C-alpha positions as a Markdown table, in Angstrom:
| # | Residue | x | y | z |
|---|---|---|---|---|
| 1 | Unk | 109.3 | 106.9 | 92.9 |
| 2 | Unk | 106.6 | 105.9 | 90.3 |
| 3 | Unk | 103.8 | 103.2 | 91.1 |
| 4 | Unk | 101.4 | 101.8 | 88.6 |
| 5 | Unk | 98.1 | 100.5 | 90.2 |
| 6 | Unk | 96.4 | 98.5 | 87.3 |
| 7 | Unk | 93.0 | 98.0 | 88.7 |
| 8 | Unk | 89.5 | 98.5 | 87.1 |
| 9 | Unk | 87.7 | 101.1 | 89.7 |
| 10 | Unk | 83.7 | 100.2 | 89.8 |
| 11 | Unk | 81.2 | 103.3 | 89.5 |
| 12 | Unk | 81.2 | 105.6 | 92.1 |
| 13 | Unk | 78.7 | 105.5 | 95.1 |
| 14 | Unk | 75.6 | 107.2 | 95.5 |
| 15 | Unk | 76.4 | 108.1 | 99.1 |
| 16 | Unk | 79.7 | 109.8 | 100.1 |
| 17 | Unk | 81.4 | 107.6 | 102.2 |
| 18 | Unk | 82.5 | 109.1 | 106.1 |
| 19 | Unk | 85.5 | 110.9 | 106.0 |
| 20 | Unk | 87.9 | 111.0 | 109.0 |
| 21 | Unk | 91.0 | 113.3 | 110.2 |
| 22 | Unk | 93.2 | 114.8 | 107.8 |
| 23 | Unk | 96.8 | 113.1 | 107.6 |
| 24 | Unk | 100.0 | 114.7 | 106.3 |
| 25 | Unk | 101.6 | 111.4 | 104.8 |
| 26 | Unk | 100.8 | 108.1 | 103.8 |
| 27 | Unk | 103.5 | 105.2 | 104.2 |
| 28 | Unk | 102.7 | 103.4 | 101.2 |
| 29 | Unk | 106.2 | 102.0 | 101.3 |
| 30 | Unk | 105.3 | 98.8 | 103.3 |
| 31 | Unk | 102.8 | 97.4 | 100.7 |
| 32 | Unk | 102.3 | 100.3 | 98.2 |
| 33 | Unk | 98.6 | 101.1 | 97.1 |
| 34 | Unk | 96.6 | 98.3 | 96.9 |
| 35 | Unk | 93.4 | 99.4 | 95.6 |
| 36 | Unk | 91.9 | 102.7 | 94.3 |
| 37 | Unk | 88.2 | 104.1 | 93.7 |
| 38 | Unk | 87.2 | 107.2 | 91.7 |
| 39 | Unk | 85.5 | 109.7 | 93.8 |
| 40 | Unk | 82.6 | 111.9 | 92.9 |
| 41 | Unk | 84.2 | 113.8 | 90.4 |
| 42 | Unk | 87.4 | 114.0 | 88.7 |
| 43 | Unk | 88.7 | 115.8 | 91.8 |
| 44 | Unk | 88.4 | 112.9 | 94.2 |
| 45 | Unk | 90.2 | 109.7 | 94.6 |
| 46 | Unk | 90.1 | 107.0 | 97.4 |
| 47 | Unk | 93.3 | 105.1 | 97.9 |
| 48 | Unk | 93.6 | 101.8 | 99.6 |
| 49 | Unk | 96.8 | 101.0 | 101.5 |
| 50 | Unk | 98.3 | 100.1 | 104.8 |
| 51 | Unk | 95.1 | 98.4 | 105.9 |
| 52 | Unk | 92.8 | 101.3 | 105.4 |
| 53 | Unk | 91.1 | 103.9 | 103.0 |
| 54 | Unk | 92.3 | 107.6 | 102.5 |
| 55 | Unk | 89.6 | 109.9 | 100.5 |
| 56 | Unk | 92.4 | 112.3 | 98.5 |
| 57 | Unk | 91.4 | 115.5 | 97.4 |
| 58 | Unk | 93.3 | 116.8 | 94.2 |
| 59 | Unk | 93.9 | 120.3 | 93.2 |
| 60 | Unk | 91.0 | 120.4 | 90.9 |
| 61 | Unk | 88.8 | 118.2 | 88.6 |
| 62 | Unk | 91.9 | 116.9 | 86.6 |
| 63 | Unk | 91.2 | 113.1 | 86.0 |
| 64 | Unk | 89.4 | 111.5 | 83.0 |
| 65 | Unk | 88.7 | 108.2 | 84.6 |
| 66 | Unk | 86.7 | 107.2 | 81.2 |
| 67 | Unk | 90.1 | 107.3 | 79.3 |
| 68 | Unk | 92.1 | 104.7 | 81.4 |
| 69 | Unk | 91.4 | 102.4 | 84.3 |
| 70 | Unk | 94.9 | 102.6 | 85.4 |
| 71 | Unk | 96.5 | 105.6 | 87.5 |
| 72 | Unk | 100.1 | 106.4 | 88.2 |
| 73 | Unk | 101.4 | 107.9 | 91.7 |
| 74 | Unk | 104.3 | 109.5 | 91.8 |
| 75 | Unk | 105.7 | 109.3 | 95.6 |
| 76 | Unk | 108.8 | 110.1 | 97.4 |
| 77 | Unk | 111.9 | 107.8 | 96.8 |
| 78 | Unk | 110.6 | 106.2 | 100.4 |
| 79 | Unk | 107.1 | 105.3 | 99.0 |
| 80 | Unk | 105.1 | 107.8 | 101.1 |
| 81 | Unk | 102.5 | 109.9 | 99.7 |
| 82 | Unk | 101.4 | 113.5 | 100.6 |
| 83 | Unk | 100.7 | 116.4 | 99.7 |
| 84 | Unk | 103.9 | 117.0 | 97.2 |
| 85 | Unk | 102.9 | 113.4 | 95.4 |
| 86 | Unk | 101.1 | 113.6 | 92.4 |
| 87 | Unk | 98.7 | 111.6 | 90.4 |
| 88 | Unk | 97.9 | 110.9 | 86.7 |
| 89 | Unk | 96.3 | 108.5 | 84.2 |
| 90 | Unk | 98.7 | 106.0 | 83.0 |
| 91 | Unk | 97.7 | 107.1 | 79.3 |
| 92 | Unk | 98.5 | 110.9 | 80.0 |
| 93 | Unk | 101.5 | 110.7 | 82.5 |
| 94 | Unk | 102.3 | 114.5 | 81.6 |
| 95 | Unk | 98.8 | 115.6 | 82.9 |
| 96 | Unk | 99.7 | 115.4 | 86.4 |
| 97 | Unk | 96.8 | 116.2 | 89.5 |
| 98 | Unk | 98.3 | 118.1 | 92.7 |
| 99 | Unk | 97.4 | 116.6 | 96.1 |
| 100 | Unk | 95.4 | 119.2 | 98.1 |
| 101 | Unk | 94.4 | 117.0 | 101.2 |
| 102 | Unk | 94.4 | 113.6 | 102.5 |
| 103 | Unk | 91.8 | 112.2 | 105.1 |
| 104 | Unk | 91.2 | 108.7 | 106.3 |
| 105 | Unk | 88.0 | 107.1 | 104.8 |
| 106 | Unk | 85.2 | 104.7 | 105.5 |
| 107 | Unk | 85.3 | 101.8 | 102.6 |
| 108 | Unk | 83.9 | 103.8 | 99.6 |
| 109 | Unk | 82.3 | 100.4 | 98.3 |
| 110 | Unk | 80.3 | 99.9 | 101.2 |
| 111 | Unk | 76.8 | 100.3 | 100.8 |
| 112 | Unk | 74.9 | 101.5 | 104.3 |
């Protein structure tokens, strides 16, 4: 399944949000990715879905956020997102990023 989220992400915050426990799978089938935020570099993305934020560490700095404000999320047929899912920039769908880990996260936009 391919989900496209056309959202404009604001610039990353100076402080890294608190990271929680690692999760194996996010069940986005019940509403999908509702928002996203770019991380500290091209190897981190924060996803919001199912009422909470997740920090997704990618296989490397492979997303150039300056080329497109839209991301493609390749999920499983049931809509779930895990380490076998991929993320790509919408205008470069052939350049995919693997998922290294997924952790619960605090809101990356919160200024504490």
